N, C-alpha and C positions, 0 to 999 in steps of 0.2 A: 619450549623456551624461546624467547626472543633471540634474534640473530646476535645482538651484542652480548647477551648472556651466554649463548653457545660459544661465541668467540673467546670470551673470558675463560670459560671452563676448559676449552680445547687447547688454548695457548698457555695455560698455567705451566710454569717452569721451562717454557721454550726459550731458547737463546735468541732465535731469529725465525721469522716467518716470511718467506719470499713467494708471493707477497700477501700481506694481510688483506689488501683490497680484493685480490683474486680469490682468497679463501671465502670472503664475505659473499662474493658473487656466486661461488659454487654452493654455499649454504642456502642462498636464496632460491636455488633451483628446486629445493624441497624434494630431493631424491637421495637414496642411500649413496654416499660417496664411496669410492674405492680407495682404501688407505693401505699403502704398501710399506712393509718393513722387511728388508732382506738381511739375512745373516748367513755367513759361510760356516759350515760345520767343521771348523778346523780343530775343535777340541770337543770332548764328549759331553761336557756339562755346561749349563748356563749358570752365570753368577749374578750377583745383585746389580752389577754394572749394566748387564743386558736388560734387567727388568725395568729400567727407567723408560726405555722405548716401548716395552711391552705394556707398561701401565698407561702410556699415552695412547696406544692402540685401544686399550680397554676404555679410556675416556671417550674415544670416537664410537666404540660399540654402544656405550650407554646413551649416545645421541642417535642411535639407530643406523649407524653406518656399517659398511662391510669392511672387515680388515683382511688383508692378505699377508700371511706370514710366509715369506719366500725363503725357502731353503736353497742356498746357493751351492748346490752340489756340483754344478758345472764350473762356476767361478772359483770354487775351492781348489780345483785342479791347477788354477793359475796362482792363487794366493794373493790376497789383497795387499798391494804394496803400500797402502796408506801408513805413513809414519815409519816406514821401514828404511833403515840405512843400508840394507843389503837384501838380496833376492830371497823371498820366503821359500823354504824347501817344499817340494810338492808332496801331497799326501797320496797314498794309494787309494784305489777305488773302494777297497774293502773298508779302510779307515773312514772314508767319507760316508759310506753307507751306514756304518755302525753309529757314527756321530749324529747323522741325520735322524736316525731312529730315536735316539735319546732326546733330541731337540723337540720332536713332535710330541712326545709325552710331557715334556716339561713346560711347554708354552701354555698348556691348559691349566696350569696352576695360577695363571693370571687372566687368560682370555676365556670368553664364553665360546664353546664349540659351535653353537648354532649360527653365529655371525662371523665365523672364521673360515677362510679358505687357506688350506695348506698347499702350497705349490712348490715345484722344483724347477729351477731355470734350465735344467737339462731337457725339459719337455720341448722347448723350442730351440735351444742352442745346439742340441745334438742333431737337429735336422737342418741347420743352417748350411747352405752350400757356399762354396768359395765366392761365387759371384754375389751372393747376398751379403757376405761379410765385407766385401769390397764396397758395396753400396752403403752399408752402415758406416764404414771407415771414411767414406768420401764426404760425410757430413761434418766432420770435425778436423780442424787443421792440427798439424804437429805442434805448431807454436802454441795453440790453445792447450794441448795436453801438457806441454812443458811448463805451463804456468803453475802447475802444482808445485808447492814448496819442496816436498820431499824428492820429486824428480830433479828439480833444479839444483838442490843441495848435493845430490849424489853425483850429478854431472860435474859440478864445481870441484868436488872432492876427488874426482877421478874414479869413483866407484862404478861398477858395471850397472847399466840400466838396459834390460833386455826388452825386445820388441813385444813379447807376450804380456809384459807388465803394462805397456802402453795401451794394450787392448782391454785391460780390466775396466777402466771407467766407461769405455764404449759398451761393453757387454752389460755392466750394471745399468747403464742408461737405457740400453735396448730392452732390458727387462721391463722397464716402465712402459715402453711402447707395446710390448707383448701383452701386458696386463691391463693396459688402458688405465693406468693409475691416475687418480685425481689429486692425491696427496702422497708424498713420500716422507717418511720419518727416519731420522738417523742422528748419530752423534755429530758434534761440530766438526770432527775429523772427516766426516763423509760429505761435507758440503759440496766440494768440487764434483764428486761423482754424481750427486743428486742433481746438480745444475746441468751436467751433461745430459741427464735424462730429460730435462726440460727442453734442451736444444734439439734432441733427437725426436721428441714427440712433435715439435713444431715441424721438423723436416719431413716427418711421415704423416703430416696432415691432421695431427691430434691437438686438442687443447693442452697447453703446457701444465704439468703438475705443479701444485704448490709444494714448496720445500720447507719442512719444519726441522730445524736443528735443535738438539737437546744437549744438556751439559754432559761432560765426561766425568764419570765418578772415579774419584781417587780411591786406591786400595787401602788396606789396613795400615800401610806405612804413612799414609797421608800426603804423599808426594807424587807417586807414579800412578798412571791409569791402572784400574783394577784389571788384573790379568792372571790367568792360571799359571802361565809360564814364569811370572814374577813371584808366584806364591804369596800374593797379597790379596787374595780373593776370598769371598764368602759364597760358596756354591748353593744353589737353590735346593738341591736334593741332598746336601750334607746332613749328617745326623743333627737333630735339634740341639743337643748339648754342645756340639762343635760350633754351630752357628751362633748360639748364645755366647759361648766363651770368646769366640773371635770378636764379636761386636763389643764385648766388655773391654777389649784391649785397645780400642781406638781412642784417640785424643778427644778432649772435650770440644775442641774446635771442629773436628771432623764429625763428631756426633751431631752437631747442629745441621751440617750439610746433609747428613744421612736422613735426619728428620724431614728436611725440606724436600728431598728428592725421592725418598723411599716410603714415606708414610703419608697419611691423609691429615696430618696435624694442621690445625688452623694457625694463622699468623699470630693470634693471641697466645696459643699454647707454646709456640716457638719463642715468642717474646719472653714468656715466663721462664723458659729454660735458659735463654741467653742472660736474663737478669739474675739468675741464681735462685729464683723463687722456688724452683724444684732442685733439690740437691743433685749435682752432676752424676753421682753414683746411682741414685734412684732413677734419674732421667735416662741413663744408659740402660738400666734394667728394663724400663718400659719400652725403649726402642727395640732391644733384643727380643723381648716378649712379643711385641707386635709383629716383628718380621718372622719369628718362628711360628706364630699363630697363622700367619698368612699362608705359609708353605707346608705346615705340618699339623695345624690345629691347636686349639686352646689348651687341651689336656697336655700335649707335648710341650707347649711353652711353659706351663706351670711346673712340669717335671724338670725341664731344663733349668729354670730359675732355681728350684730347690737344689738341684745337682750342683750348680755353680756356688750357691751360698754355703752348702755343706763342705765341698771340696776346697774352695779357694778362700772363703772368708772364715769358716770355722776349722779348716784344715783337717777334716774328717773324711773317711771313706764313705761316700754316699751309699745309702741303702738301695737306691735304685740302680746300682751298677748291674748290668746284665751278666748272667752266669752262663757259661758255655761248657759243654762236655766234649772231650776228645778221648778216643780209646787208646791211642798209642802215640809215641813220640812223633813230632811234626816239625818240619823246617820252620823256623821262626818267621821267615818272610811269607811263607805260604799261609801260616796261621793268621798273621796280620791281615793278609788279603782276604782270607775266608771270613774274618770277623767284620769285614767291610770298613776297616780303618784306613785302607788305601785301595786304590783301584788296580794296582799291579804289584808284583813282587819287586820290580826295579825301584818303585817308589819306596817300598819298605826298606830296601837296601840303603837308599839315600838317607832315610830317617835314622837307621842304625849308625851310619857313618857320622851323622850329626849329633850322636849321643842322645837321641830323643826316645829310645826304647828302653824300658825297664821291666824287669821281672822281680817281683817282691822287693822293689826299691833299689835293685842293683842294675846299673847301666849295662846293657848288652853291647859289646863292641865287635863281636864276631858275627858277620853276616851269614855264616854257615851254621850258627848255633841251632841245635835241635831242642825244641821245648818238650820236656818229659813231664807228663801230667802227674800231679800228686793228689793229696786230699783236696787241696785248694791253693791256687796261686793267683797273684794279682799281676795282670799285664797292663802296663801303661804305655801309650804311644803319644808323644807330645804331652801337652799340659791337660788336654781335655778328653782324650779317648782312653777309656779304662774298662777292663773286663775281668771278671773272675773266671778262672779256668779250673775245671774239675775233671776227675776221671769219669 
C-alpha cells in the first residue's frame, strides 16, 4: 500500500495522532514498527471497550508491523490514577498474576500471535535501582505532572494525592523507553501518560514515539465509560447469549457508535442504519451477531440470536437451554458460580439481593437457599442466563 493509503487505514477511528507527520516518516522507513499498547491487569476479563485499542493493533499487524501487548503487572501495584477522584486500592500479587494470565488468553481473540510480543513491565521495573528511578524522575518536573486534570482537581478539592501516584505516568512513559516503542496506542484518557513517554524517550536518546489516541467506549447505560465495576460492560469471554442480549439492550444512538468503533461496517452501511433503511431491531441483531461471531464463532452467534428471539420476542423457553445435573442439594450461590453465570459466589449473592435469581419462576431472596434437585427445574439469573437443572 502507498503511504497515504496506509495512513488512512491505520488512523481510522483515531481521535488524534501526535504527530501525523512523524508517523508518515516512520512508515517511510519501510521496516516493521514497534506498536505498544499497555493494560494493567486490574480486573480478570477484557471487555468491548478494551477491544477498540486491540483492533487498532490488529490494523498495524495487517500492515506488517510488530505489536507489543504490555501487561502492566508492575504498574497495577500502583493503580492507574487516570480519572480517579481517590486513590485506587492496591491489588495483591496473586490477583495481578491471575488477571494477567486471563489477559494473555483473551488478546489472541483479536491479535495474531505470530506478530505479537506479550511483555510485562515487571521485567525491567523490578530491576530498577533507586538511583535509576531518580534519573528517570529528573526528566519531568512536578509542575508538568500536575498539569494532569485529575491531579489538579484532587488538589483543589483537598483530596489526597500520594507520591506513588505521581510516579505512575513516569513508569508508563519509561515502558516506552524499555520497549523502544515507535507508536503508542491508548484511549483519550491516556494522552498525558503517553506524551510523558515521548519526553522520556527523547531524554534517553531515542526517537519520540507517535501517540495515537482512540475514543472511549460508553457502556450499556450510554453515558459512562464501559467498566466492569460499573456493571455496564460486555465481556469478551461472556456466554454468547449474554453478549447478544446485552447488546440488544442498548439505545439506537449507542448502536451506531458501536457499529463505528467495534465492527468493520462501511460508511455506506452505517448511513443506511442511521437513515432507518435497516430497521433498528434488525440492525441491532446484526451488530450483536457480528460481535458474538468475532469472539465465539458463527454457530454460537446463530444460536444466540435464536435464543434471544425465542425467550424475549416469543416469550418461550428456548430449546437450546443447557441442561445440568447435580446429585445432591447445593448452595444456590455455589451452583450459580459452577454454571459459569458468575465468577464468584459474592457476585451471586449480589444478584440474589437484587432479585435477579429465580427458580421455576419464583424469585429467590435468601442467599443461603439450598437448591434441591428434582426431576427438572429452571434456574434463571438475570434476563439472559438460564439453565435446566436435573437430578
